[in-house]
C-alpha positions in Angstrom: 25.8 80.0 132.8 28.1 82.5 131.2 31.4 81.0 130.0 34.8 81.6 131.4 35.6 83.5 128.3 32.9 86.1 129.2 34.4 86.4 132.7 37.8 87.0 131.2 36.3 89.5 128.8 34.7 91.3 131.7 38.0 91.5 133.6 39.7 92.7 130.5 37.1 95.5 129.8 37.4 96.7 133.4 41.2 96.8 133.2 41.2 98.5 129.8 38.6 101.1 131.0 40.7 101.9 134.1 43.9 102.2 132.0 42.1 104.5 129.5 40.8 106.7 132.4 44.3 106.9 134.0 45.8 107.6 130.6 43.3 110.4 130.0 44.2 112.1 133.3 47.9 111.6 133.3 48.4 112.2 129.6 46.1 115.2 129.6 48.0 116.9 132.5 51.4 116.1 131.0 50.5 117.3 127.5 48.5 120.4 128.8 49.3 123.5 126.6 51.0 126.4 128.3 48.6 128.7 130.2 46.3 125.8 131.4 48.3 124.6 134.3 47.9 127.5 136.7 51.1 129.4 135.7 51.4 133.1 135.1 52.5 134.1 131.6 53.4 137.6 130.5 53.8 138.2 126.7 54.3 142.0 127.1 57.9 142.2 126.1 58.7 144.4 129.1 55.4 146.4 129.1 54.0 146.9 132.6 50.3 146.2 133.0 48.7 147.1 136.3 45.4 145.3 136.8 42.8 145.4 139.6 40.7 142.2 139.9 37.5 141.4 141.9 37.4 137.7 142.7 34.0 136.2 143.6 35.4 133.1 145.3 37.8 130.2 145.3 36.3 126.8 144.8 32.9 128.3 145.5 30.7 131.2 144.4 30.2 132.3 148.0 33.5 131.9 149.7 37.2 132.9 149.2 36.5 136.3 147.6 39.2 138.9 147.3 40.3 142.1 145.7 43.7 141.7 144.1 46.2 144.0 142.4 48.6 142.7 139.8 51.7 144.5 138.6 52.3 142.7 135.3 51.6 139.1 136.3 52.9 139.5 139.9 50.3 140.0 142.7 51.3 143.0 144.8 48.4 143.0 147.3 45.2 141.3 148.3 42.2 142.2 150.5 40.1 139.1 151.5 38.0 140.0 154.5 34.7 139.5 152.7 33.7 136.0 151.4 32.6 137.5 148.1 33.7 140.5 146.0 32.5 141.6 142.6 33.1 144.8 140.6 36.2 146.8 141.5 37.1 150.4 140.6 40.2 152.4 141.6 39.2 155.9 142.9 41.1 159.1 142.1 42.8 159.0 145.5 44.1 155.5 144.9 41.6 153.7 147.1 39.4 151.0 145.7 35.6 150.8 145.5 34.2 147.3 145.5 30.9 145.5 145.6 30.7 142.8 148.2 28.6 140.4 150.2 29.3 139.2 153.8 27.5 137.4 156.6 27.4 137.6 160.4 25.6 140.9 160.8 23.3 141.7 163.7 21.5 144.6 162.2 19.1 142.7 159.8 16.0 144.8 159.4 13.1 142.5 158.5 15.3 139.4 158.5 16.4 137.1 161.3 19.8 137.8 162.9 22.6 137.1 162.1 22.1 137.8 158.4 24.0 138.7 155.2 24.4 142.2 154.0 25.5 143.5 150.6 26.7 146.8 149.3 30.1 148.4 148.8 33.3 148.8 150.5 36.2 151.2 150.1 39.7 149.7 150.5 42.8 151.6 151.2 45.8 149.6 149.9 48.4 151.6 151.8 50.4 150.8 153.8 48.6 147.4 153.8 45.1 146.9 152.4 42.2 147.4 154.8 38.5 148.3 154.6 38.1 152.0 155.6 34.4 152.5 154.6 31.4 150.4 154.1 27.7 150.9 153.1 25.3 147.9 153.0 21.8 146.7 153.5 20.4 143.3 154.7 19.3 140.6 152.3 17.0 137.6 152.6 19.5 135.2 151.2 23.1 135.4 150.1 22.3 133.7 146.7 21.5 136.0 143.8 20.9 139.0 146.1 24.3 140.7 145.9 25.4 144.2 144.7 27.4 143.1 141.7 28.3 146.6 140.6 29.0 150.0 142.1 30.4 153.0 140.4 31.5 156.4 141.6 29.7 159.5 140.3 31.2 162.9 139.5 31.0 165.3 142.5 30.6 162.4 144.9 28.1 159.6 145.6 27.8 156.2 143.9 25.4 154.4 141.7 24.8 150.7 142.3 22.8 147.8 141.0 20.7 146.1 143.6 19.6 142.5 142.8 17.7 142.0 146.1 15.0 144.5 145.2 15.9 144.7 141.4 16.6 148.4 141.3 19.2 151.0 140.5 20.2 153.3 143.4 22.2 156.5 143.9 23.7 156.8 147.3 25.2 160.0 148.6 26.6 160.4 152.1 25.2 157.1 153.1 21.6 157.9 152.0 19.6 156.8 149.0 18.8 159.9 147.0 17.4 158.3 143.8 16.2 154.9 142.6 14.7 153.3 139.6 12.7 150.1 140.1 12.6 147.5 137.4 9.0 146.8 138.2 8.2 149.9 136.2 9.1 148.0 133.1 9.0 144.3 133.9 6.1 142.3 135.3 7.3 141.8 138.9 6.6 138.9 141.3 4.7 139.7 144.5 8.1 139.9 146.4 11.3 140.1 144.3 13.4 139.2 147.3 12.0 135.6 147.3 13.4 134.7 143.8 16.1 135.4 141.3 13.8 137.5 139.2 15.8 139.7 136.9 19.4 139.6 138.3 20.3 143.2 137.5 24.1 142.9 137.6 25.6 146.1 136.2 25.1 149.8 135.9 27.5 152.3 134.3 27.1 156.1 134.0 27.4 156.8 130.3 26.5 160.5 130.3 24.9 163.2 132.4 22.0 161.5 134.1 22.2 158.5 131.7 23.0 154.9 132.7 23.6 151.6 131.0 22.0 148.8 132.9 22.4 145.0 132.4 19.3 143.0 133.1 20.8 139.5 133.0 17.7 137.2 133.1 16.0 139.3 130.4 19.1 139.1 128.1 18.8 142.9 127.7 20.7 146.1 128.2 18.8 149.3 129.1 19.7 152.9 128.6 18.2 154.6 131.6 17.7 158.3 131.8 17.3 160.2 135.1 13.7 161.6 135.1 12.7 159.7 131.9 13.1 156.1 132.7 14.1 153.6 129.9 14.9 155.4 126.7 16.5 152.5 124.7 16.6 148.7 124.9 19.4 146.7 123.4 18.1 143.2 122.4 14.4 143.9 122.6 12.0 141.0 122.7 11.7 139.9 119.1 8.1 138.6 119.7 6.9 141.8 121.3 5.8 140.0 124.4 4.9 142.8 127.0 4.3 140.3 129.8 7.7 138.6 129.4 9.9 141.0 127.4 13.0 138.7 127.0 15.7 139.4 124.4 16.9 137.0 121.8 19.5 134.6 123.5 21.4 134.2 120.3 22.3 137.9 120.6 22.8 138.1 124.4 22.4 135.3 126.9 22.8 136.1 130.6 25.4 138.8 129.9 27.7 140.7 132.4 29.6 144.0 132.6 28.7 145.8 129.3 30.9 148.7 128.3 29.5 151.7 126.4 31.9 152.4 123.6 29.9 155.3 122.2 26.5 156.0 120.7 25.8 152.9 118.6 28.4 150.5 120.0 28.6 148.4 123.1 31.0 145.7 124.2 29.5 142.8 126.3 30.7 139.7 128.0 28.0 137.4 126.6 28.4 134.9 129.4 26.1 132.0 128.7 27.0 132.1 125.0 30.7 131.8 126.2 31.9 134.6 124.0 32.7 138.4 124.0 30.6 140.4 121.5 30.7 143.9 120.2 27.2 145.0 119.2 26.5 147.9 116.8 23.2 149.7 116.2 22.0 149.3 112.7 20.2 151.9 110.6 16.9 150.3 111.5 17.6 150.7 115.2 18.3 147.0 115.9 21.6 145.9 117.5 23.7 143.2 115.8 27.1 141.6 116.5 29.9 143.4 114.6 32.7 141.5 116.3 32.7 138.2 118.1 35.4 136.4 120.0 34.8 132.9 121.3 38.2 132.1 122.7 41.8 133.1 122.9 45.2 131.4 123.0 43.8 128.2 121.6 41.3 127.9 124.5 37.5 128.5 124.3 36.1 130.9 126.8 34.1 129.4 129.6 31.6 131.9 131.1 33.4 135.2 130.5 32.0 137.9 132.8 33.9 141.1 131.9 35.4 142.6 128.8 36.9 146.1 128.6 38.1 147.9 125.5 41.3 149.5 126.4 42.6 152.9 125.2 45.3 151.1 123.3 42.7 149.3 121.2 43.1 145.9 122.9 40.4 144.1 124.9 40.9 142.8 128.5 38.7 139.8 129.2 37.9 138.0 132.5 37.4 134.4 131.5 35.8 133.2 134.8 35.6 129.5 134.7 39.0 129.2 133.0 40.3 131.3 135.9 42.3 133.7 133.7 42.6 137.2 132.5 43.6 137.7 128.8 44.3 140.8 126.8 43.8 140.4 123.1 44.0 142.5 120.0 41.3 142.9 117.3 42.4 139.7 115.6 42.0 137.8 118.9 45.8 137.2 119.4 46.8 137.1 123.1 49.2 139.9 124.0 49.1 139.4 127.8 47.7 136.7 130.1 47.5 136.2 133.8 46.4 132.6 134.8 45.0 132.3 138.4 44.7 129.1 140.3 42.1 127.0 138.4 39.7 126.9 141.3 39.5 130.8 141.4 36.5 132.6 140.1 37.5 136.1 138.9 34.5 138.3 138.3 35.8 141.6 136.9 39.1 143.2 136.0 40.2 146.8 135.4 43.4 147.9 133.7 44.9 150.8 135.6 45.1 153.7 135.7 42.1 154.3 133.4 39.8 151.5 134.6 36.7 150.7 132.5 36.2 153.8 130.3 33.0 155.2 128.8 33.8 155.3 125.1 36.6 153.5 123.4 38.0 152.2 120.1 35.5 150.1 118.2 36.1 147.2 115.9 34.8 146.9 112.4 32.4 144.3 111.0 35.0 141.6 111.2 32.8 138.7 112.3 34.4 136.0 114.5 38.0 136.4 115.4 40.0 133.6 117.0 37.4 131.1 118.0 39.9 129.1 120.2 38.5 125.9 118.9 35.1 125.0 117.6 32.1 123.5 119.5 31.7 119.8 119.4 28.1 118.5 119.4 27.1 116.8 122.7 30.7 117.0 124.1 31.0 120.8 124.4 27.6 121.1 126.2 28.7 118.2 128.6 32.0 119.9 129.2 30.3 123.3 130.0 27.8 121.5 132.4 30.6 119.7 134.1 32.8 122.8 134.5 29.8 124.7 136.0 29.3 122.0 138.7 32.9 121.0 139.4 36.1 123.0 139.1 37.8 121.0 136.4 41.5 121.4 135.5 41.9 124.0 132.8 43.4 121.5 130.3 40.2 119.4 130.2 38.8 119.4 126.6 36.1 117.6 124.6 38.7 115.0 123.8 39.1 114.2 127.5 35.4 114.1 127.9 35.1 111.6 125.1 37.9 109.3 126.4 36.4 109.5 129.9 33.0 108.4 128.6 34.7 105.6 126.7 36.5 104.5 129.9 33.3 104.5 131.8 31.5 102.5 129.1 34.3 99.9 129.1 34.3 99.6 132.9 30.5 99.4 133.0 30.4 96.7 130.4 33.0 94.7 132.2 31.1 95.0 135.5 27.9 93.9 133.8 29.5 90.8 132.4 30.9 89.8 135.8 27.5 90.4 137.5 25.8 88.2 134.9 28.1 85.4 135.8 27.5 85.9 139.6 23.7 85.9 139.4 23.1 83.2 136.8 
């Protein structure tokens, strides 16, 4: 039979583990650096920054979405009639074009009613924000079927990325006038609507009849030309596999919202690599990182999904799982920040009045700027995994993960010692 000393040791381990866990939570929150506690900070020295934001959800990827307008760090208006919003663009007349997903529709085409539909909405912010126009189509499921991006075209009409059927569409006066199907390049499943096949999540017009397309699941960007099809691939499959042409994940890994800076340069939110990267075309035709930013303000990025090079030379970044917007200069120094509630999932942000431009200042071959802290083996992947599953407070770091594991180990050891005494 275990001795009383082992029982006392078990009790001590449980108490020590609990104290360690409480200390981790209380101490971590109390010592949290500025910008990780849900407050708004504005380091602009009086500069006014108008920012339009598409929020995918709050506490969920499929609920609590909104379109928000910030004047500096102060929220001026919000439209939240759809559970999910994605890309947002201010039109010339001041209205806002936004990709969205919503449920409860009766017109469902081949699907059972009620169903979800996805497409775009036009929001008039004056005198109070309301949806004044909508175009949509039914989807089999609300997961990985949304229109993540819609962009206005010169002379009218819009171009949008359809993840349900994995295609690029041009819509004019409510009718589809042109489309490009990804099955012309990639080996398609029998029915793309039954699985998250390619996850085409972005399309930008970069010239007359030319579009930049983000194919997330292939880790690739395509330059698509009206009438010609794909004319260039950024991050081609290094193995030359024609059946599964997937790009090198060390270059791009499940990226979002690329911005065409000009021929030979593109800025990308390299989401699953948790960084922002500027790629340049080399003399050999390959694309390589010329500038990499892994964090800002002493905080590593966590699933950034938008990065815009601004006319002033800075970069506006949507750091999704950290629930913040940051503007940085080329060295990675934060010059403006807007922290949202930590459960908020911002998708994309535009600095007004220009929005996301085609073409912009490029950075030199400067390598990694401010990394915002290095990666810790084992602990960093665990932190990423936990933050993807649960909305952790923004101050949680690898140190807190380590002390939590130690706490759980102490409690577990103490419980084991007590159970051994009970059952022997």
